[in-house]
C-alpha positions in Angstrom: 0.0 0.0 0.0 1.1 3.5 -0.5 2.6 5.5 2.3 0.6 8.4 3.8 0.9 11.5 1.7 2.4 14.6 3.3 0.0 16.9 5.2 -1.2 19.7 3.0 -2.4 23.0 4.4 -6.2 22.8 4.9 -9.0 24.5 6.7 -8.8 23.1 10.2 -12.5 23.9 10.8 -13.7 21.4 8.2 -13.8 18.1 10.0 -15.9 15.1 9.0 -17.6 12.5 11.2 -14.7 10.1 10.5 -11.5 10.0 12.3 -9.0 10.3 9.5 -5.4 11.1 10.3 -3.3 13.3 8.2 0.5 13.3 8.5 1.8 16.4 10.2 3.7 18.7 7.8 6.8 18.8 9.8 7.0 15.0 9.9 6.5 14.4 6.3 9.6 16.1 5.3 13.2 16.0 6.5 14.0 16.6 10.1 14.5 20.3 11.0 17.9 21.6 9.9 20.6 21.7 12.5 23.8 23.6 12.7 26.4 21.6 10.7 30.1 21.3 11.4 32.5 21.3 8.6 34.0 17.8 7.9 37.3 19.3 6.7 40.3 19.9 8.8 40.7 23.3 10.4 42.7 25.9 8.5 46.3 26.0 9.6 49.5 27.8 8.5 51.4 25.5 6.1 55.1 25.5 5.3 55.9 26.2 1.7 59.3 25.8 -0.2 60.8 29.0 -1.6 62.2 29.4 -5.1 65.7 27.9 -5.6 68.5 30.3 -4.9 71.6 30.6 -7.1 73.7 30.8 -4.0 74.7 27.3 -2.7 75.1 28.7 0.8 71.5 29.9 1.0 69.4 28.2 3.7 66.9 25.7 2.4 64.3 26.8 4.9 62.0 29.8 4.6 60.4 31.7 7.4 56.6 32.0 7.5 56.9 35.7 7.0 58.4 35.1 3.5 55.1 33.5 2.2 53.5 35.5 -0.5 49.8 36.6 -0.5 49.3 34.9 -3.8 50.2 31.6 -2.3 47.9 32.0 0.6 44.9 32.7 -1.6 45.7 29.7 -3.8 45.6 27.3 -0.9 42.3 28.7 0.5 40.1 28.1 -2.6 40.4 24.2 -2.6 39.6 24.2 1.2 36.4 26.3 0.6 35.3 24.1 -2.2 35.8 21.0 -0.1 33.7 22.5 2.8 30.8 23.1 0.4 30.8 19.6 -0.9 31.1 18.1 2.6 28.3 20.3 3.9 26.0 19.1 1.1 27.0 15.5 1.8 26.1 16.1 5.5 22.6 17.5 4.6 21.9 14.6 2.3 22.8 12.1 5.0 20.6 14.1 7.5 17.7 14.0 5.0 18.1 10.3 4.5 18.2 9.7 8.3 15.1 11.8 8.7 13.3 9.8 6.1 14.3 6.6 7.7 13.1 7.7 11.1 9.8 8.9 9.5 9.3 5.6 7.7 10.4 3.1 10.3 10.6 4.8 13.8 8.2 7.6 14.5 5.9 9.9 12.5 3.6 12.8 13.3 -0.1 12.9 12.5 -2.7 15.6 13.0 -6.2 14.8 14.5 -8.9 16.4 12.3 -12.0 15.1 14.0 -13.4 14.2 17.5 -14.0 10.5 17.6 -11.4 10.1 20.3 -12.5 13.2 22.2 -11.8 14.3 24.8 -8.7 12.0 25.0 -7.6 13.4 21.7 -9.2 16.4 20.1 -9.9 17.3 16.4 -10.7 20.7 15.2 -12.6 22.4 18.0 -13.4 25.6 19.8 -12.7 26.1 23.5 -15.5 27.7 25.3 -15.4 29.3 28.8 -18.6 29.7 30.8 -19.4 33.3 31.8 -21.2 32.0 34.9 -18.7 29.6 36.4 -15.4 29.9 34.5 -15.6 26.3 33.4 -13.7 25.7 30.2 -14.2 22.8 27.8 -13.6 21.9 24.1 -16.5 21.6 21.7 -16.6 20.1 18.2 -16.3 22.7 15.5 -17.3 20.2 12.8 -21.0 20.9 12.8 -20.3 24.6 12.1 -18.4 23.7 8.9 -20.9 21.0 8.0 -23.8 23.4 7.9 -22.0 25.9 5.8 -21.0 23.2 3.3 -24.4 21.7 3.2 -26.4 24.9 2.7 -24.0 26.3 0.1 -25.3 29.6 -1.3 -28.2 29.5 1.0 -26.0 29.7 4.1 -26.5 32.6 6.5 -24.8 33.2 9.8 -26.7 32.2 12.9 -26.2 31.8 16.6 -25.2 28.6 18.5 -25.9 28.1 22.1 -23.1 28.5 24.7 -23.7 26.0 27.5 -22.1 25.3 30.8 -22.0 21.6 31.4 -21.6 22.1 35.1 -25.1 23.8 35.2 -27.1 22.4 32.2 -26.7 20.8 28.8 -30.1 21.9 27.6 -30.3 25.6 28.7 -27.8 28.0 26.9 -26.3 30.9 28.8 -25.4 32.9 25.6 -25.0 32.7 21.8 -22.0 32.6 19.5 -22.2 33.1 15.8 -21.5 30.2 13.5 -18.9 32.4 11.6 -17.2 33.2 14.9 -16.9 29.4 15.5 -15.3 28.9 12.1 -13.0 31.8 12.7 -11.9 31.0 16.2 -11.7 27.2 15.8 -8.4 25.5 16.6 -6.9 22.7 14.6 -6.6 19.3 16.2 -3.9 17.8 18.4 -0.7 16.6 16.7 0.6 13.2 17.9 3.7 11.1 17.5 3.3 7.5 16.5 5.8 4.7 17.3 5.8 2.9 14.0 8.4 0.2 14.9 6.8 -1.0 18.2 4.5 -3.7 16.8 7.3 -5.3 14.9 8.8 -6.3 18.3 5.8 -6.6 20.6 2.1 -7.6 20.3 -0.5 -4.9 20.3 -2.2 -4.6 23.7 -5.9 -4.1 24.5 -6.6 -0.4 25.2 -3.6 0.8 23.1 -4.4 3.9 21.1 -3.5 2.9 17.5 -3.0 4.6 14.2 -3.9 2.4 11.2 -5.1 2.4 7.6 -8.9 2.6 7.2 -9.8 -0.9 5.9 -12.8 0.5 3.9 -10.8 3.2 2.1 -7.0 2.8 2.6 -6.1 5.3 -0.1 -8.7 8.0 0.1 -8.9 11.3 2.0 -9.7 9.4 5.2 -6.9 6.9 4.8 -5.4 7.0 8.3 -7.6 6.4 11.4 -6.8 6.6 15.2 -8.9 4.6 17.6 -8.5 2.5 20.8 -7.9 -1.2 20.4 -10.6 -3.1 22.2 -10.6 -6.5 20.5 -7.6 -8.9 20.0 -7.1 -11.9 17.6 -8.6 -15.3 18.3 -11.4 -14.2 20.6 -15.2 -13.5 20.7 -16.2 -10.0 21.8 -19.5 -8.6 23.0 -20.4 -5.1 24.3 -23.0 -5.1 27.1 -24.0 -1.9 28.9 -21.0 -0.1 27.6 -18.5 -2.7 28.8 -16.2 -5.1 26.9 -16.7 -8.9 27.4 -14.5 -11.5 25.7 -14.2 -15.3 25.5 -11.9 -17.6 23.5 -12.9 -18.7 20.0 -15.3 -21.6 20.2 -16.1 -21.2 23.9 -19.7 -21.0 25.0 -21.4 -18.0 26.5 -20.5 -19.1 30.1 -16.8 -18.3 29.4 -17.3 -14.6 28.7 -15.6 -12.3 31.1 -15.2 -8.6 31.5 -12.1 -6.8 30.3 -10.7 -4.3 32.8 -8.6 -1.2 32.0 -5.2 -0.7 33.7 -5.1 2.2 36.2 -3.2 4.6 33.9 -5.7 4.1 31.1 -8.6 4.4 33.4 -7.4 7.7 34.9 -6.9 9.0 31.3 -10.4 8.2 30.2 -12.5 9.4 33.1 -14.9 12.1 31.8 -16.1 14.9 34.1 -19.9 15.0 34.9 -19.8 17.6 37.7 -17.3 19.5 39.8 -18.3 21.6 42.8 -15.6 24.2 42.2 -17.7 25.4 39.2 -20.7 26.9 40.9 -22.2 30.1 39.5 -20.8 33.3 40.9 -24.2 35.0 40.4 -27.1 32.4 40.5 -29.6 35.2 39.7 -27.9 35.9 36.4 -28.0 32.2 35.6 -31.7 32.1 36.4 -32.3 35.0 34.1 -30.4 33.4 31.2 -32.2 30.1 31.7 -35.6 31.8 32.0 -36.3 29.7 35.1 -34.8 29.5 38.6 -31.4 27.8 38.9 -32.0 24.3 40.3 -28.8 24.4 42.4 -26.0 21.8 42.6 -27.1 18.2 41.6 -26.3 17.0 45.2 -29.2 17.4 47.6 -27.6 18.3 50.9 -28.7 17.4 54.4 -26.6 18.8 57.3 -24.2 20.6 54.9 -24.0 24.3 54.5 -23.6 25.3 50.8 -23.7 29.0 51.4 -26.6 31.5 51.4 -26.9 31.2 47.6 -26.1 27.5 47.4 -23.0 28.2 45.4 -20.2 27.7 48.0 -17.2 25.8 46.9 -16.4 24.5 50.3 -19.3 22.4 51.9 -19.3 22.6 55.6 -20.8 20.2 58.2 -20.9 21.2 61.8 -21.3 18.7 64.7 -21.0 15.0 64.9 -24.4 14.1 63.6 -25.1 12.6 60.2 -24.9 14.6 57.0 -25.8 13.4 53.5 -25.5 14.3 49.8 -28.0 12.6 47.5 -27.5 12.8 43.7 -30.5 14.5 42.0 -31.1 12.7 38.7 -33.7 15.3 37.8 -31.1 18.1 37.9 -28.2 16.3 36.2 -28.0 12.9 34.7 -24.9 10.7 34.8 -24.9 9.4 31.2 -22.6 8.9 28.2 -23.1 12.5 27.0 -19.9 14.5 26.5 -19.8 18.3 26.2 -17.6 17.9 23.1 -20.8 16.8 21.2 -23.1 19.7 22.4 -23.5 21.0 18.8 -24.1 17.5 17.4 -27.7 16.3 16.9 -27.7 13.5 19.4 -31.3 13.0 20.8 -31.8 13.0 24.5 -33.4 9.6 24.1 -30.0 8.2 23.0 -28.0 9.2 26.0 -27.3 6.1 28.1 -27.1 6.2 31.9 -23.7 5.1 33.1 -23.0 3.2 36.3 -19.2 2.9 35.9 -18.2 6.1 37.7 -15.9 7.8 40.2 -17.0 10.0 43.1 -14.0 12.0 44.5 -13.5 14.8 47.0 -10.9 16.5 49.3 -12.0 15.7 52.8 -10.9 17.6 55.9 -12.1 16.3 59.3 -11.7 17.9 62.7 -11.8 14.5 64.5 -10.7 12.0 61.8 -10.5 9.1 64.3 -14.2 9.4 64.9 -15.3 10.0 61.3 -17.3 7.6 59.3 -17.3 8.4 55.6 -19.6 6.2 53.4 -20.7 6.1 49.8 -23.6 4.0 48.6 -24.1 3.1 44.9 -27.2 1.2 43.9 -27.0 -0.2 40.4 -27.4 -3.5 38.5 -29.6 -4.9 41.3 -26.7 -4.5 43.8 -26.1 -2.2 46.7 -22.4 -1.3 46.8 -21.0 0.1 50.0 -17.8 2.0 50.3 -16.6 2.9 53.8 -13.8 4.7 55.7 -14.4 4.2 59.4 -12.9 2.7 62.5 -9.4 2.4 61.1 -10.5 0.5 58.1 -11.4 0.9 54.4 -14.2 -1.5 53.6 -16.1 -2.6 50.5 -19.3 -4.7 50.6 -21.7 -5.8 47.9 -25.3 -6.8 48.8 -28.1 -7.9 46.6 -30.6 -5.1 46.2 -33.8 -5.5 48.3 -37.1 -5.7 46.6 -38.7 -4.4 49.8 -37.4 -3.1 53.1 -38.5 -6.2 54.8 -36.3 -8.4 52.7 -33.2 -9.9 54.5 -29.7 -8.6 53.7 -27.7 -10.9 51.4 -24.0 -10.1 51.3 -22.5 -11.2 48.0 -18.9 -10.3 48.7 -16.7 -8.0 50.8 -13.2 -6.9 51.4 -11.4 -4.5 53.8 -7.9 -3.1 54.7 -6.4 -1.3 57.6 -6.3 2.5 57.1 -6.1 5.7 59.2 -7.3 9.1 57.9 -4.7 11.9 58.2 -4.7 14.0 61.3 -7.0 17.0 62.0 -6.7 19.9 59.6 -5.0 17.9 56.9 -6.9 17.4 53.6 -6.9 14.0 51.9 -8.1 13.2 48.4 -10.6 10.4 48.6 -11.9 8.5 45.5 -14.6 5.9 45.3 -14.4 3.9 42.1 -16.9 1.5 40.5 -15.7 0.5 37.1 -15.5 -2.7 35.0 -17.2 -4.7 37.7 -14.7 -3.7 40.3 -14.9 -1.5 43.4 -12.0 0.3 45.0 -11.2 3.1 47.5 -8.2 5.4 46.7 -6.7 7.9 49.1 -4.1 10.5 47.9 -3.7 8.5 44.6 -3.0 5.2 46.3 -5.4 2.2 46.2 -6.3 1.2 49.7 -8.7 -1.7 49.0 -10.3 -3.3 45.9 -13.0 -5.8 45.2 -13.9 -7.5 41.9 -17.3 -9.1 41.3 -19.0 -11.0 38.5 -22.5 -12.0 37.4 -23.8 -15.6 37.0 -24.0 -15.1 33.2 -24.1 -12.5 30.4 -27.9 -12.7 30.6 -27.7 -12.0 34.3 -25.6 -8.9 33.6 -28.0 -7.7 30.9 -31.2 -8.1 32.9 -29.5 -6.6 36.0 -28.4 -3.5 34.0 -31.8 -3.2 32.3 -33.8 -4.0 35.3 -37.4 -5.1 34.6 -36.7 -6.1 31.0 -36.1 -9.5 29.5 -33.4 -10.4 27.0 -36.1 -10.6 24.3 -37.2 -7.0 25.2 -33.6 -5.8 24.8 -33.1 -7.6 21.5 -36.1 -6.0 20.0 -35.0 -2.5 20.6 -31.5 -2.5 21.8 -30.6 1.0 20.7 -33.5 2.6 22.5 -33.4 0.5 25.7 -31.7 2.5 28.4 -29.9 1.0 31.5 -31.5 1.6 34.8 -30.0 4.8 36.3 -27.7 4.4 39.3 -28.4 6.0 42.7 -25.7 7.8 44.6 -25.6 8.7 48.3 -22.7 10.1 50.4 -23.0 9.9 54.2 -20.8 11.3 56.9 -21.0 11.1 60.7 -18.9 11.4 63.8 -16.9 14.6 63.2 -17.3 18.1 61.8 -15.8 18.2 58.4 -15.4 20.3 55.2 -15.6 18.9 51.6 -13.7 20.5 48.8 -13.7 19.7 45.1 -16.5 17.2 45.1 -16.7 15.7 41.7 -18.4 12.9 39.7 -16.7 11.3 36.7 -17.9 8.6 34.4 -16.2 5.9 32.4 -16.2 5.2 28.6 -19.4 3.8 27.3 -19.4 1.8 24.1 -22.9 2.2 22.8 -25.1 -0.1 20.7 -25.9 1.0 17.1 -27.5 0.0 13.9 -25.4 -0.4 10.7 -25.9 2.5 8.2 -25.8 2.1 4.5 -23.9 5.2 3.6 -20.9 6.1 1.6 -18.8 6.8 4.7 -19.2 3.4 6.4 -20.1 1.2 3.5 -18.8 2.5 0.2 -20.6 1.2 -2.9 -17.4 -0.1 -4.5 -16.8 -2.4 -1.5 -19.8 -4.6 -2.3 -23.3 -5.2 -1.0 -24.0 -3.3 2.3 -24.6 -5.2 5.5 -27.6 -4.4 7.7 -28.6 -5.2 11.2 -27.1 -4.6 14.6 -23.6 -3.0 14.7 -20.6 -5.4 15.1 -20.2 -6.7 18.7 -23.4 -5.1 19.8 -25.9 -7.9 18.9 -26.4 -9.7 22.2 -27.4 -12.9 20.5 -24.3 -12.9 18.1 -20.9 -12.0 19.6 -18.3 -10.6 17.2 -15.6 -13.1 16.1 -12.0 -12.1 15.6 -9.8 -14.6 13.8 -6.0 -14.6 13.7 -4.3 -11.2 13.0 -7.7 -9.4 13.2 -8.3 -6.4 15.6 -11.3 -4.4 16.7 -11.0 -0.6 17.1 -13.4 1.9 18.7 -13.4 5.6 19.4 -13.5 7.0 23.0 -16.3 9.3 21.8 -18.6 6.4 20.9 -21.6 8.6 20.1 -19.6 10.3 17.3 -17.2 7.7 16.1 -16.9 5.7 12.8 -15.2 2.6 14.1 -15.3 -1.2 13.9 -18.9 -1.3 15.1 -20.1 0.4 11.9 -17.6 -0.4 9.1 -18.9 -2.7 6.4 -16.8 -4.7 4.0 -13.2 -3.9 3.4 -11.9 -2.2 0.3 -11.1 -4.5 -2.7 -7.5 -3.3 -2.4 -7.3 -4.7 1.1 -8.8 -8.0 -0.1 -6.4 -8.3 -3.1 -3.2 -7.3 -1.2 -3.8 -9.2 2.1 -6.6 -11.8 1.3 -8.7 -10.3 4.0 -12.4 -10.0 3.2 -13.9 -10.0 6.8 -16.0 -6.9 7.5 -15.6 -4.6 10.5 -12.1 -5.7 11.5 -8.5 -4.2 11.0 -6.1 -6.8 9.7 -2.6 -6.7 11.1 -0.8 -5.4 8.0 -2.9 -2.2 8.3 -1.5 -1.3 11.7 0.8 1.7 11.5 1.8 2.1 15.1 1.0 3.1 18.6 0.2 6.7 19.4 2.8 7.8 21.9 2.3 11.4 22.9 0.7 14.7 22.0 3.8 16.7 21.0 1.9 19.8 19.6 -1.4 20.3 21.3 -4.1 22.3 19.5 -2.5 25.7 19.0 -3.5 28.9 20.7 -3.0 32.6 20.0 -0.2 34.2 22.1 -2.2 37.5 22.1 -5.3 39.0 20.6 -5.1 39.6 16.9 -2.2 37.0 16.4 -2.9 33.8 14.5 -3.0 30.6 16.5 0.5 29.3 16.0 1.7 28.5 19.6 1.1 25.1 21.0 -1.0 24.9 24.2 2.0 23.7 26.3 -0.3 22.8 29.3 -1.8 20.0 27.1 1.5 18.3 26.3 1.0 14.7 27.4 1.6 11.0 26.9 -1.3 9.1 25.3 -2.9 6.4 27.6 
């Protein structure tokens, strides 16, 4: 297959729904020129013989002072010519080395679209809320799409400016579509390790750059996604999670795939953060046209300030104090603010139970404090506790009525003491990939894994009150049962800072679309039905040297769930005609780091040419 073509200047505000990767301009040519050192010897004074003297007694040696200027000039010219030649040779060698590095070691790519957002961002606009100061990226693609689609009928119009910490349905202000196009920033630039997979096997959860199997030579030739499926396995997505089993194994062998800590920390997506409360709640109410509902936590025993917008939440006394999550104010679902301007119906936002609740806790009498978090989801009551010198986890079967007996399914604990009075500690309660854990100051104190009796048990527990048949009939419109969140504190006065809720990635179900982007006509007859790996009755099958790739922004990602048949070129070159998968020869390498984050303007009126240095990062 042909190598990726060098990146050409383009309008960074014209992304498509796909996740193509274009080589970065500085990586498609030679490495940046470096000061070169002459390969020739340094110029020195040389002895020269004088003309023969008629006197036999004349000394054969001549002092340096007797050299003529003409002789000195004559010796300088060859040395100058030699330096030019050697300099050219050095440049040619440097160019060859740069091309070798680009071809076999590392290469830069630019991210044009948002299928990996917010992990990696394509062309976007960064908005800052006038009410709370919360700043977030939003996809600029829809602004370019509407201008392209309307053509001569296009007229500028306003787009809503939202604050995700307050509401994703009520705008605070408006911004013109032309302003979006003018102020949009190009996507992140990443370095890709091209040699890595020649020496080691690709790992699940790697972020990988590869050739688009449906169109390996077109404008969308290079894609970047997260690797979720490996060769020689079956794969099924259930309630946003990844389950796998060996080829040929029955359904009882399916088990969940858990993400490593580094990956998990990189993919948490913010739902709410208490630091971003409105400075002027009355102004927010005026902008919304209704009273501000307050923070999504319903407090009992906590003082959130006279206006309900305090950033430090104080509890006096040793009595109980609680915070209950108000689903009517803010839902914990797979929505991401990056997609605010995309037409994703509210009915297609799926509740997420894999989440993290975190806070900075400061207790006056930590030895007496009992800090508890209760998460009710999937027909389980999951208890997290820091009390009595222990960190404890317990899973109980949810009760149908208060009179039902308590059934403990599993539990775990570890010795732990809270820091002394007046010292803050960062506490995190995790429930993700069928695992509970408590973290304090970035260190895991205790963890507890759990499982379900079968895939069917997991499905009907996540979609409580519905049968497998109900789900299969309308998988894309069935929504998981929302979780319930409750924080409870007792035994000591305390203050909470930076209370936040984050949610995990959620791989959504979908239906195959017969369009030119996912199933080009030249690739053969389109495939219909449920998206790959989302049909609960038919797990995806990955044979030898076949991989499955998905975007972190599942609601706006063209990935292995939706691709149809491969390009005839892929079939002819590699003998691979399986739809949906990425064959091993199309893997280009592992995305390593964001070396040039989306550029910003150093000052007003200056083009966006300076990288956002605060966003330099390794890719997890």
